[in-house]
C-alpha positions as CSV (number, residue, x, y, z in Angstrom):
1,X,0.0,-0.2,0.1
2,X,1.4,3.4,-1.2
3,X,2.7,6.5,1.9
4,X,-0.8,8.6,1.0
5,X,0.9,11.5,2.8
6,X,4.4,10.7,0.3
7,X,2.1,10.2,-2.6
8,X,0.2,13.3,-1.9
9,X,3.8,15.2,-2.1
10,X,4.5,13.1,-4.9
11,X,1.4,14.6,-6.7
12,X,2.5,18.5,-5.7
13,X,6.1,17.8,-7.2
14,X,4.5,16.5,-10.9
15,X,2.6,19.2,-10.7
16,X,5.2,21.8,-10.4
17,X,7.6,20.2,-12.8
18,X,5.0,19.9,-15.6
19,X,4.6,23.7,-15.5
20,X,8.7,24.1,-15.1
21,X,8.3,22.0,-18.1
22,X,5.7,23.8,-20.6
23,X,8.3,25.9,-22.2
24,X,10.0,23.1,-23.1
25,X,6.9,21.0,-24.5
26,X,6.1,23.8,-26.4
27,X,9.6,23.8,-28.3
28,X,9.0,19.7,-28.9
29,X,5.6,19.9,-30.1
30,X,4.2,20.9,-33.6
31,X,2.5,24.1,-33.9
32,X,-0.9,22.6,-33.9
33,X,-1.1,21.0,-30.1
34,X,-0.7,23.6,-27.8
35,X,1.6,23.5,-25.1
36,X,-1.1,24.1,-22.4
37,X,-3.3,21.4,-24.0
38,X,-1.2,19.1,-23.9
39,X,0.2,19.7,-20.3
40,X,-3.9,19.7,-19.9
41,X,-4.5,16.2,-21.1
42,X,-1.2,14.9,-19.0
43,X,-2.8,16.0,-16.0
44,X,-5.9,14.5,-17.1
45,X,-4.0,11.1,-17.4
46,X,-2.4,11.2,-14.1
47,X,-5.4,12.6,-12.4
48,X,-7.6,9.6,-13.7
49,X,-4.6,6.8,-12.7
50,X,-3.6,6.3,-9.4
51,X,-0.8,4.5,-9.9
52,X,0.7,7.2,-12.2
53,X,0.8,9.8,-9.4
54,X,3.2,7.0,-7.4
55,X,5.5,7.8,-10.4
56,X,9.0,9.7,-9.9
57,X,8.4,13.0,-11.3
58,X,11.8,12.7,-13.4
59,X,9.9,9.6,-14.8
60,X,6.8,11.6,-15.7
61,X,8.5,14.7,-17.4
62,X,11.2,13.0,-19.4
63,X,8.1,10.4,-21.1
64,X,6.1,13.5,-21.7
65,X,9.1,15.1,-23.7
66,X,9.4,11.7,-25.8
67,X,5.8,12.1,-26.5
68,X,6.0,15.7,-27.7
69,X,8.7,14.8,-29.6
70,X,6.8,12.7,-31.7
71,X,4.0,15.0,-31.8
72,X,1.6,12.7,-29.7
73,X,-0.9,13.3,-27.2
74,X,-1.1,11.3,-24.0
75,X,-5.0,10.6,-24.1
76,X,-4.6,6.6,-24.3
77,X,-5.5,6.6,-28.2
78,X,-2.8,8.2,-29.6
79,X,-0.2,7.4,-26.7
80,X,0.0,6.5,-22.8
81,X,1.7,6.8,-19.8
82,X,2.2,3.2,-18.6
83,X,3.5,2.2,-14.8
84,X,6.9,0.4,-14.8
85,X,7.7,-1.7,-11.1
86,X,11.2,-0.8,-11.2
87,X,12.3,-4.0,-8.8
88,X,15.9,-4.2,-7.3
89,X,17.1,-4.7,-3.7
90,X,15.2,-3.1,-0.8
91,X,16.9,-2.1,2.5
92,X,16.2,-5.1,4.2
93,X,18.0,-7.1,1.2
94,X,14.6,-8.6,0.5
95,X,13.7,-8.4,-4.0
96,X,10.8,-5.8,-3.9
97,X,9.7,-2.5,-5.9
98,X,12.1,-0.2,-5.1
99,X,10.3,3.0,-7.3
100,X,7.0,3.4,-10.1
101,X,8.5,5.0,-13.3
102,X,6.4,6.2,-15.8
103,X,7.2,5.0,-19.8
104,X,6.2,6.9,-22.8
105,X,4.3,4.4,-25.2
106,X,2.6,4.8,-28.7
107,X,-0.5,3.6,-29.3
108,X,-1.3,2.0,-32.7
109,X,-3.6,5.4,-33.3
110,X,-1.3,7.4,-32.7
111,X,1.8,5.6,-34.6
112,X,-0.8,5.3,-37.5
113,X,-1.3,9.5,-37.8
114,X,2.4,9.7,-37.6
115,X,2.9,7.5,-40.7
116,X,0.3,9.5,-42.5
117,X,1.8,12.7,-41.0
118,X,4.6,11.7,-43.1
119,X,3.1,12.4,-46.3
120,X,5.0,9.3,-47.3
121,X,2.2,6.7,-47.0
122,X,-1.2,6.9,-49.0
123,X,-2.7,3.6,-47.3
124,X,-1.8,1.7,-44.0
125,X,-4.2,-1.7,-42.8
126,X,-3.8,-4.1,-40.4
127,X,-5.2,-7.3,-40.0
128,X,-5.8,-10.6,-38.0
129,X,-6.7,-14.0,-39.9
130,X,-8.2,-16.9,-37.6
131,X,-8.2,-20.5,-38.6
132,X,-11.9,-20.6,-40.5
133,X,-10.6,-18.3,-42.9
134,X,-8.0,-20.3,-43.8
135,X,-9.9,-23.0,-44.0
136,X,-12.7,-21.4,-46.0
137,X,-10.5,-20.0,-48.3
138,X,-11.3,-16.5,-47.4
139,X,-7.4,-15.7,-46.6
140,X,-4.6,-15.5,-49.6
141,X,-1.0,-14.4,-49.3
142,X,1.4,-14.9,-51.9
143,X,5.1,-13.2,-51.2
144,X,7.9,-12.6,-53.5
145,X,8.2,-10.2,-56.3
146,X,4.6,-10.0,-57.0
147,X,3.6,-9.8,-53.7
148,X,-0.6,-9.6,-52.9
149,X,-2.9,-10.5,-49.9
150,X,-6.3,-10.8,-50.3
151,X,-8.4,-11.3,-47.0
152,X,-12.2,-11.5,-46.9
153,X,-13.4,-11.5,-43.4
154,X,-15.7,-14.5,-42.0
155,X,-18.6,-12.3,-40.3
156,X,-20.6,-15.1,-39.7
157,X,-20.1,-18.1,-37.7
158,X,-16.7,-18.8,-35.1
159,X,-13.9,-17.8,-36.8
160,X,-11.9,-19.5,-34.8
161,X,-8.2,-18.9,-33.4
162,X,-5.9,-16.7,-35.0
163,X,-3.2,-17.8,-37.1
164,X,-1.5,-15.0,-38.5
165,X,-1.2,-10.9,-38.2
166,X,-0.5,-8.5,-41.3
167,X,0.2,-5.1,-42.0
168,X,-0.1,-3.5,-45.8
169,X,1.1,-0.2,-46.8
170,X,0.6,1.5,-49.6
171,X,3.3,4.4,-50.5
172,X,2.6,7.7,-52.1
173,X,4.5,6.5,-55.1
174,X,1.8,4.0,-55.3
175,X,4.3,0.7,-54.1
176,X,3.0,-1.6,-52.2
177,X,4.3,-3.3,-49.4
178,X,2.9,-6.5,-47.3
179,X,4.1,-8.1,-43.8
180,X,2.5,-10.9,-42.2
181,X,3.9,-12.6,-39.2
182,X,2.6,-16.2,-38.1
183,X,0.2,-15.8,-35.1
184,X,3.0,-18.1,-32.3
185,X,5.6,-15.5,-33.8
186,X,4.0,-13.0,-32.0
187,X,3.3,-14.9,-28.9
188,X,7.1,-15.4,-29.0
189,X,8.1,-12.2,-29.1
190,X,5.4,-10.9,-26.6
191,X,7.5,-13.7,-24.0
192,X,10.3,-12.0,-24.9
193,X,9.9,-9.5,-22.4
194,X,9.6,-11.0,-19.1
195,X,6.9,-8.5,-17.5
196,X,4.3,-9.9,-20.2
197,X,4.6,-13.5,-18.4
198,X,3.5,-14.9,-15.1
199,X,6.8,-16.1,-13.3
200,X,4.6,-18.1,-11.2
201,X,1.0,-19.3,-10.6
202,X,-2.3,-16.8,-8.8
203,X,-4.8,-19.1,-8.3
204,X,-6.8,-15.6,-7.2
205,X,-6.5,-14.3,-10.7
206,X,-7.0,-17.8,-12.4
207,X,-3.0,-17.1,-13.9
208,X,-0.8,-20.1,-14.5
209,X,2.8,-19.8,-14.5
210,X,3.8,-18.8,-18.1
211,X,0.5,-17.5,-19.4
212,X,1.1,-13.7,-20.5
213,X,-0.2,-11.2,-18.3
214,X,-1.0,-7.3,-18.2
215,X,-1.9,-5.7,-21.5
216,X,-1.1,-8.5,-23.8
217,X,-3.9,-10.8,-22.0
218,X,-6.3,-7.7,-21.8
219,X,-5.7,-6.8,-25.7
220,X,-3.9,-9.7,-27.2
221,X,-5.6,-8.6,-30.9
222,X,-4.6,-4.6,-30.5
223,X,-0.8,-5.7,-29.1
224,X,-0.3,-8.2,-32.0
225,X,-1.2,-5.3,-34.6
226,X,1.1,-3.2,-32.9
227,X,3.5,-5.7,-33.3
228,X,3.4,-6.8,-36.9
229,X,3.4,-2.6,-37.4
230,X,6.2,-2.1,-35.9
231,X,7.8,-5.3,-37.7
232,X,6.9,-3.8,-40.9
233,X,8.3,-0.4,-40.2
234,X,12.1,-1.6,-40.2
235,X,11.7,-2.2,-44.4
236,X,9.8,0.9,-45.1
237,X,11.3,4.3,-46.1
238,X,9.6,6.7,-43.5
239,X,11.0,10.4,-42.7
240,X,13.3,10.8,-40.1
241,X,11.1,11.8,-37.7
242,X,8.8,9.0,-37.8
243,X,12.0,6.6,-37.9
244,X,13.2,8.5,-34.6
245,X,9.8,7.6,-32.8
246,X,10.4,4.1,-33.9
247,X,13.8,4.0,-32.7
248,X,13.0,5.4,-29.2
249,X,10.6,3.0,-28.4
250,X,13.4,0.3,-30.0
251,X,15.5,2.0,-27.4
252,X,13.2,1.6,-24.7
253,X,12.9,-2.1,-24.9
254,X,16.5,-2.7,-25.4
255,X,17.9,-1.0,-22.0
256,X,15.1,0.6,-19.6
257,X,13.0,-2.4,-19.9
258,X,15.8,-4.8,-19.2
259,X,17.1,-2.5,-16.2
260,X,13.9,-2.9,-14.5
261,X,12.8,-6.6,-15.1
262,X,14.5,-9.5,-12.8
263,X,18.1,-10.5,-13.6
264,X,19.3,-14.2,-13.1
265,X,21.9,-13.1,-10.9
266,X,19.4,-11.0,-8.4
267,X,15.8,-12.5,-8.8
268,X,14.9,-15.1,-6.3
269,X,16.5,-18.5,-6.5
270,X,13.8,-20.8,-6.7
271,X,11.6,-22.7,-9.4
272,X,9.2,-19.7,-10.2
273,X,12.1,-17.1,-10.6
274,X,11.1,-15.0,-13.9
275,X,13.6,-15.6,-16.8
276,X,16.7,-13.9,-17.3
277,X,16.1,-10.0,-19.0
278,X,18.5,-10.6,-21.4
279,X,16.8,-13.1,-22.9
280,X,15.0,-10.9,-25.8
281,X,18.4,-9.4,-26.2
282,X,19.7,-12.2,-26.9
283,X,17.6,-13.1,-29.2
284,X,16.8,-10.1,-31.2
285,X,20.9,-9.6,-31.9
286,X,20.3,-12.9,-34.1
287,X,18.2,-11.6,-36.6
288,X,20.6,-8.2,-37.1
289,X,21.2,-10.1,-40.8
290,X,17.7,-10.6,-41.7
291,X,17.0,-7.0,-40.6
292,X,19.7,-5.5,-43.1
293,X,18.3,-7.8,-45.7
294,X,14.4,-6.4,-44.8
295,X,16.5,-2.9,-45.1
296,X,18.0,-3.7,-48.5
297,X,14.9,-5.1,-50.4
298,X,13.0,-2.2,-49.1
299,X,15.4,-0.1,-50.7
300,X,15.9,-1.3,-53.9
301,X,11.6,-1.6,-54.2
302,X,11.6,2.1,-53.6
303,X,14.2,3.1,-55.6
304,X,12.1,5.4,-57.9
305,X,11.1,7.3,-55.0
306,X,12.6,10.8,-54.0
307,X,13.0,9.4,-50.6
308,X,15.8,7.6,-48.8
309,X,15.4,4.8,-46.2
310,X,15.2,4.9,-42.9
311,X,18.2,4.0,-41.2
312,X,18.7,0.2,-40.7
313,X,17.6,-1.3,-37.2
314,X,20.0,-3.6,-35.3
315,X,17.8,-5.8,-33.6
316,X,14.1,-7.4,-33.8
317,X,13.0,-6.5,-30.6
318,X,8.8,-5.3,-30.4
319,X,7.6,-2.8,-28.4
320,X,5.7,-4.4,-26.1
321,X,3.8,-3.0,-23.5
322,X,4.5,-3.8,-20.1
323,X,2.2,-4.8,-17.4
324,X,0.5,-2.8,-15.8
325,X,1.1,-2.1,-11.6
326,X,-1.4,-4.1,-10.4
327,X,-1.0,-3.0,-6.7
328,X,-4.1,-1.1,-5.6
329,X,-3.8,2.6,-4.5
330,X,-6.7,4.5,-2.3
331,X,-8.1,7.6,-4.3
332,X,-6.7,10.8,-3.2
333,X,-8.5,13.8,-2.8
334,X,-5.6,15.8,-3.9
335,X,-5.5,16.2,-7.7
336,X,-3.0,17.8,-10.1
Protein backbone atom coordinates (compact mmCIF):
# COMPACT_ATOMS: atom_id res chain seq x y z
CA UNK A 1 0.00 0.00 0.00
CA UNK A 2 1.35 3.41 -0.92
CA UNK A 3 2.22 5.95 1.75
CA UNK A 4 -0.61 8.44 1.20
CA UNK A 5 1.13 11.58 2.56
CA UNK A 6 4.14 10.73 0.34
CA UNK A 7 1.81 10.32 -2.64
CA UNK A 8 0.21 13.72 -1.97
CA UNK A 9 3.66 15.32 -1.81
CA UNK A 10 4.66 13.54 -5.02
CA UNK A 11 1.58 14.91 -6.80
CA UNK A 12 2.63 18.46 -5.94
CA UNK A 13 6.14 17.82 -7.23
CA UNK A 14 4.85 16.42 -10.51
CA UNK A 15 2.56 19.45 -10.94
CA UNK A 16 5.46 21.85 -10.34
CA UNK A 17 7.72 19.99 -12.75
CA UNK A 18 5.03 20.02 -15.47
CA UNK A 19 4.66 23.78 -15.09
CA UNK A 20 8.42 24.29 -15.38
CA UNK A 21 8.63 22.03 -18.42
CA UNK A 22 5.82 23.70 -20.40
CA UNK A 23 8.23 25.86 -22.41
CA UNK A 24 10.31 22.82 -23.28
CA UNK A 25 7.18 20.99 -24.43
CA UNK A 26 6.30 23.98 -26.64
CA UNK A 27 9.67 23.70 -28.38
CA UNK A 28 9.17 19.99 -29.08
CA UNK A 29 5.48 19.95 -30.03
CA UNK A 30 4.19 20.64 -33.55
CA UNK A 31 2.56 24.04 -34.00
CA UNK A 32 -0.97 22.60 -34.08
CA UNK A 33 -0.68 21.27 -30.49
CA UNK A 34 -0.47 24.07 -27.88
CA UNK A 35 1.72 23.32 -24.88
CA UNK A 36 -1.12 24.22 -22.50
CA UNK A 37 -3.39 21.63 -24.13
CA UNK A 38 -0.66 19.00 -24.00
CA UNK A 39 -0.04 19.59 -20.28
CA UNK A 40 -3.77 19.59 -19.56
CA UNK A 41 -4.17 16.15 -21.16
CA UNK A 42 -1.19 14.86 -19.16
CA UNK A 43 -2.73 16.12 -15.92
CA UNK A 44 -6.01 14.45 -16.81
CA UNK A 45 -4.21 11.15 -17.36
CA UNK A 46 -2.47 11.48 -14.00
CA UNK A 47 -5.67 12.40 -12.18
CA UNK A 48 -7.51 9.42 -13.65
CA UNK A 49 -4.83 6.90 -12.75
CA UNK A 50 -3.74 6.76 -9.09
CA UNK A 51 -0.82 4.48 -10.00
CA UNK A 52 0.72 7.17 -12.23
CA UNK A 53 0.69 9.63 -9.33
CA UNK A 54 3.17 7.42 -7.48
CA UNK A 55 5.74 7.64 -10.29
CA UNK A 56 8.91 9.66 -9.93
CA UNK A 57 8.48 13.24 -11.26
CA UNK A 58 11.61 12.82 -13.39
CA UNK A 59 10.21 9.78 -15.18
CA UNK A 60 6.91 11.59 -15.87
CA UNK A 61 8.67 14.59 -17.44
CA UNK A 62 11.00 12.43 -19.51
CA UNK A 63 8.05 10.40 -20.82
CA UNK A 64 6.18 13.60 -21.71
CA UNK A 65 9.18 14.98 -23.59
CA UNK A 66 9.33 11.84 -25.73
CA UNK A 67 5.62 12.12 -26.52
CA UNK A 68 6.01 15.80 -27.40
CA UNK A 69 8.95 14.98 -29.68
CA UNK A 70 6.72 12.53 -31.57
CA UNK A 71 3.87 15.06 -31.71
CA UNK A 72 1.49 12.71 -29.89
CA UNK A 73 -0.98 13.60 -27.15
CA UNK A 74 -1.04 11.34 -24.07
CA UNK A 75 -4.78 10.74 -24.21
CA UNK A 76 -4.76 6.93 -24.07
CA UNK A 77 -5.53 6.72 -27.78
CA UNK A 78 -2.51 8.24 -29.52
CA UNK A 79 -0.14 7.60 -26.65
CA UNK A 80 -0.20 6.52 -23.02
CA UNK A 81 1.79 6.68 -19.83
CA UNK A 82 2.34 3.21 -18.40
CA UNK A 83 3.61 2.38 -14.92
CA UNK A 84 6.69 0.24 -14.57
CA UNK A 85 7.50 -1.35 -11.25
CA UNK A 86 11.24 -0.97 -10.96
CA UNK A 87 12.55 -3.85 -8.90
CA UNK A 88 15.71 -4.11 -6.88
CA UNK A 89 17.03 -4.94 -3.45
CA UNK A 90 15.32 -3.15 -0.59
CA UNK A 91 17.05 -1.87 2.54
CA UNK A 92 16.24 -5.13 4.30
CA UNK A 93 18.04 -7.06 1.58
CA UNK A 94 14.84 -8.54 0.15
CA UNK A 95 13.84 -8.30 -3.51
CA UNK A 96 10.97 -5.90 -4.16
CA UNK A 97 9.66 -2.74 -5.82
CA UNK A 98 12.02 0.19 -5.23
CA UNK A 99 10.27 2.80 -7.41
CA UNK A 100 7.43 3.39 -9.85
CA UNK A 101 8.45 4.93 -13.16
CA UNK A 102 6.27 6.32 -15.93
CA UNK A 103 7.07 5.25 -19.47
CA UNK A 104 5.78 6.73 -22.72
CA UNK A 105 4.13 4.25 -25.08
CA UNK A 106 2.86 5.28 -28.53
CA UNK A 107 -0.40 3.51 -29.39
CA UNK A 108 -1.43 2.11 -32.78
CA UNK A 109 -3.60 5.17 -33.54
CA UNK A 110 -0.70 7.50 -32.77
CA UNK A 111 1.73 5.47 -34.84
CA UNK A 112 -0.76 5.47 -37.70
CA UNK A 113 -1.22 9.24 -37.54
CA UNK A 114 2.52 9.84 -37.47
CA UNK A 115 2.95 7.57 -40.50
CA UNK A 116 0.21 9.37 -42.45
CA UNK A 117 1.65 12.76 -41.50
CA UNK A 118 4.93 11.78 -43.12
CA UNK A 119 3.21 12.16 -46.50
CA UNK A 120 4.89 8.99 -47.77
CA UNK A 121 1.96 6.63 -47.12
CA UNK A 122 -1.46 6.80 -48.75
CA UNK A 123 -3.04 3.66 -47.24
CA UNK A 124 -2.17 1.61 -44.15
CA UNK A 125 -4.13 -1.46 -43.08
CA UNK A 126 -3.61 -4.09 -40.40
CA UNK A 127 -5.65 -7.21 -39.85
CA UNK A 128 -5.89 -10.55 -38.05
CA UNK A 129 -6.50 -13.84 -39.85
CA UNK A 130 -8.39 -16.73 -38.20
CA UNK A 131 -8.19 -20.47 -38.78
CA UNK A 132 -11.80 -20.59 -40.01
CA UNK A 133 -10.97 -18.05 -42.72
CA UNK A 134 -8.02 -20.14 -43.86
CA UNK A 135 -10.17 -23.29 -44.04
CA UNK A 136 -12.85 -21.45 -46.03
CA UNK A 137 -10.35 -20.03 -48.51
CA UNK A 138 -11.02 -16.45 -47.40
CA UNK A 139 -7.35 -15.53 -47.00
CA UNK A 140 -4.69 -15.64 -49.68
CA UNK A 141 -1.10 -14.49 -49.31
CA UNK A 142 1.64 -14.68 -51.91
CA UNK A 143 5.15 -13.49 -51.11
CA UNK A 144 7.97 -12.62 -53.50
CA UNK A 145 8.35 -10.13 -56.33
CA UNK A 146 4.64 -10.36 -57.19
CA UNK A 147 3.37 -10.14 -53.61
CA UNK A 148 -0.36 -9.97 -52.99
CA UNK A 149 -2.72 -10.37 -50.05
CA UNK A 150 -6.48 -10.90 -50.16
CA UNK A 151 -8.48 -11.13 -46.94
CA UNK A 152 -12.24 -11.52 -46.85
CA UNK A 153 -13.10 -11.50 -43.12
CA UNK A 154 -15.57 -14.11 -41.89
CA UNK A 155 -18.60 -12.16 -40.67
CA UNK A 156 -20.79 -15.10 -39.62
CA UNK A 157 -20.10 -18.17 -37.52
CA UNK A 158 -17.11 -18.81 -35.28
CA UNK A 159 -13.82 -17.85 -36.97
CA UNK A 160 -11.72 -19.96 -34.60
CA UNK A 161 -8.30 -19.09 -33.21
CA UNK A 162 -6.06 -16.43 -34.79
CA UNK A 163 -3.28 -17.79 -36.99
CA UNK A 164 -1.64 -14.69 -38.48
CA UNK A 165 -1.55 -10.90 -38.42
CA UNK A 166 -0.61 -8.61 -41.30
CA UNK A 167 0.21 -5.05 -42.29
CA UNK A 168 -0.29 -3.66 -45.80
CA UNK A 169 1.11 -0.26 -46.75
CA UNK A 170 0.61 1.58 -50.02
CA UNK A 171 3.21 4.30 -50.49
CA UNK A 172 2.41 7.66 -52.06
CA UNK A 173 4.33 6.62 -55.18
CA UNK A 174 2.07 3.55 -55.60
CA UNK A 175 4.50 0.95 -54.25
CA UNK A 176 2.79 -1.64 -52.02
CA UNK A 177 4.52 -3.42 -49.14
CA UNK A 178 3.19 -6.39 -47.16
CA UNK A 179 4.28 -7.90 -43.85
CA UNK A 180 2.72 -11.11 -42.45
CA UNK A 181 3.54 -12.76 -39.13
CA UNK A 182 2.41 -16.11 -37.79
CA UNK A 183 0.46 -15.87 -34.55
CA UNK A 184 2.99 -18.13 -32.85
CA UNK A 185 5.70 -15.65 -33.80
CA UNK A 186 3.73 -12.77 -32.27
CA UNK A 187 3.35 -14.68 -29.00
CA UNK A 188 7.04 -15.54 -29.00
CA UNK A 189 7.90 -11.85 -29.27
CA UNK A 190 5.50 -11.06 -26.43
CA UNK A 191 7.32 -13.54 -24.23
CA UNK A 192 10.73 -12.02 -24.91
CA UNK A 193 9.98 -9.52 -22.15
CA UNK A 194 9.60 -11.38 -18.85
CA UNK A 195 7.29 -8.66 -17.51
CA UNK A 196 4.64 -9.89 -19.96
CA UNK A 197 4.68 -13.44 -18.57
CA UNK A 198 3.47 -14.74 -15.20
CA UNK A 199 6.45 -16.27 -13.41
CA UNK A 200 4.32 -18.12 -10.87
CA UNK A 201 0.78 -19.41 -10.42
CA UNK A 202 -1.85 -17.03 -9.04
CA UNK A 203 -4.95 -19.04 -8.17
CA UNK A 204 -6.90 -15.96 -7.08
CA UNK A 205 -6.60 -14.44 -10.55
CA UNK A 206 -6.76 -17.71 -12.43
CA UNK A 207 -3.27 -17.18 -13.83
CA UNK A 208 -0.80 -20.00 -14.33
CA UNK A 209 2.94 -19.78 -14.63
CA UNK A 210 3.85 -18.91 -18.23
CA UNK A 211 0.54 -17.19 -19.09
CA UNK A 212 0.62 -13.78 -20.75
CA UNK A 213 -0.41 -11.06 -18.31
CA UNK A 214 -1.11 -7.33 -18.27
CA UNK A 215 -1.82 -5.50 -21.51
CA UNK A 216 -0.92 -8.54 -23.62
CA UNK A 217 -3.58 -10.60 -21.83
CA UNK A 218 -6.23 -7.86 -21.86
CA UNK A 219 -5.66 -6.47 -25.38
CA UNK A 220 -3.99 -9.31 -27.26
CA UNK A 221 -5.32 -8.46 -30.71
CA UNK A 222 -4.46 -4.77 -30.49
CA UNK A 223 -0.96 -5.63 -29.33
CA UNK A 224 -0.59 -8.10 -32.21
CA UNK A 225 -1.48 -5.39 -34.74
CA UNK A 226 1.02 -3.09 -33.11
CA UNK A 227 3.71 -5.76 -33.26
CA UNK A 228 3.35 -6.42 -37.00
CA UNK A 229 3.33 -2.68 -37.67
CA UNK A 230 6.55 -2.35 -35.68
CA UNK A 231 8.10 -5.18 -37.69
CA UNK A 232 6.89 -3.66 -40.97
CA UNK A 233 8.34 -0.24 -40.14
CA UNK A 234 11.86 -1.65 -40.41
CA UNK A 235 11.59 -2.05 -44.18
CA UNK A 236 9.72 1.16 -45.02
CA UNK A 237 11.42 4.44 -46.04
CA UNK A 238 9.91 6.74 -43.42
CA UNK A 239 11.00 10.31 -42.87
CA UNK A 240 13.51 11.02 -40.10
CA UNK A 241 10.87 12.05 -37.53
CA UNK A 242 8.83 8.88 -37.97
CA UNK A 243 11.95 6.73 -37.94
CA UNK A 244 13.04 8.48 -34.74
CA UNK A 245 9.77 7.51 -33.06
CA UNK A 246 10.37 3.84 -33.80
CA UNK A 247 14.01 4.14 -32.73
CA UNK A 248 12.93 5.59 -29.37
CA UNK A 249 10.59 2.68 -28.78
CA UNK A 250 13.31 0.19 -29.73
CA UNK A 251 15.76 1.84 -27.35
CA UNK A 252 13.22 1.90 -24.53
CA UNK A 253 12.77 -1.85 -24.49
CA UNK A 254 16.37 -2.78 -25.17
CA UNK A 255 17.76 -0.78 -22.27
CA UNK A 256 15.43 0.68 -19.65
CA UNK A 257 13.03 -2.26 -19.89
CA UNK A 258 15.84 -4.71 -19.21
CA UNK A 259 16.94 -2.80 -16.14
CA UNK A 260 13.44 -3.04 -14.72
CA UNK A 261 13.15 -6.79 -15.29
CA UNK A 262 14.45 -9.37 -12.87
CA UNK A 263 17.98 -10.45 -13.67
CA UNK A 264 19.19 -14.02 -13.43
CA UNK A 265 21.70 -12.97 -10.80
CA UNK A 266 19.50 -10.94 -8.45
CA UNK A 267 16.07 -12.57 -8.80
CA UNK A 268 14.96 -15.11 -6.18
CA UNK A 269 16.63 -18.42 -6.96
CA UNK A 270 13.78 -20.90 -6.93
CA UNK A 271 11.51 -22.76 -9.32
CA UNK A 272 9.28 -19.70 -9.74
CA UNK A 273 12.03 -17.30 -10.80
CA UNK A 274 11.36 -15.14 -13.84
CA UNK A 275 13.39 -15.75 -17.03
CA UNK A 276 16.53 -13.61 -17.38
CA UNK A 277 15.96 -10.12 -18.77
CA UNK A 278 18.68 -10.56 -21.37
CA UNK A 279 16.77 -13.24 -23.26
CA UNK A 280 15.02 -10.80 -25.61
CA UNK A 281 18.25 -8.98 -26.34
CA UNK A 282 20.06 -12.17 -27.31
CA UNK A 283 17.21 -13.29 -29.54
CA UNK A 284 17.07 -9.89 -31.26
CA UNK A 285 20.81 -9.73 -31.85
CA UNK A 286 20.63 -13.03 -33.72
CA UNK A 287 18.34 -11.51 -36.37
CA UNK A 288 20.61 -8.65 -37.42
CA UNK A 289 21.36 -10.21 -40.79
CA UNK A 290 17.66 -10.71 -41.51
CA UNK A 291 16.92 -7.06 -40.70
CA UNK A 292 19.73 -5.90 -42.97
CA UNK A 293 18.37 -8.02 -45.80
CA UNK A 294 14.90 -6.56 -45.28
CA UNK A 295 16.29 -3.05 -45.34
CA UNK A 296 18.21 -3.68 -48.55
CA UNK A 297 15.10 -5.14 -50.14
CA UNK A 298 13.03 -2.11 -49.14
CA UNK A 299 15.63 0.30 -50.51
CA UNK A 300 15.67 -1.51 -53.84
CA UNK A 301 11.88 -1.58 -54.11
CA UNK A 302 11.49 2.15 -53.61
CA UNK A 303 14.43 3.22 -55.75
CA UNK A 304 12.09 5.27 -57.90
CA UNK A 305 11.03 7.32 -54.91
CA UNK A 306 12.86 10.52 -54.03
CA UNK A 307 12.77 9.59 -50.36
CA UNK A 308 15.66 7.84 -48.62
CA UNK A 309 15.16 4.81 -46.45
CA UNK A 310 15.15 4.94 -42.68
CA UNK A 311 18.30 3.85 -40.84
CA UNK A 312 18.44 0.10 -40.43
CA UNK A 313 17.73 -1.29 -36.99
CA UNK A 314 20.11 -3.91 -35.68
CA UNK A 315 17.75 -5.82 -33.43
CA UNK A 316 14.34 -7.33 -33.92
CA UNK A 317 12.87 -6.42 -30.56
CA UNK A 318 9.22 -5.38 -30.66
CA UNK A 319 7.67 -2.71 -28.51
CA UNK A 320 5.74 -4.71 -25.97
CA UNK A 321 3.68 -2.70 -23.54
CA UNK A 322 4.61 -3.51 -19.93
CA UNK A 323 2.32 -4.94 -17.32
CA UNK A 324 0.31 -2.26 -15.58
CA UNK A 325 1.09 -1.83 -11.89
CA UNK A 326 -1.40 -4.11 -10.14
CA UNK A 327 -0.83 -2.70 -6.67
CA UNK A 328 -3.96 -0.91 -5.47
CA UNK A 329 -3.79 2.65 -4.18
CA UNK A 330 -6.43 4.51 -2.29
CA UNK A 331 -7.95 7.47 -4.11
CA UNK A 332 -6.52 10.85 -3.25
CA UNK A 333 -8.51 14.06 -2.95
CA UNK A 334 -5.46 15.96 -4.20
CA UNK A 335 -5.40 16.39 -7.95
CA UNK A 336 -2.82 17.99 -10.17
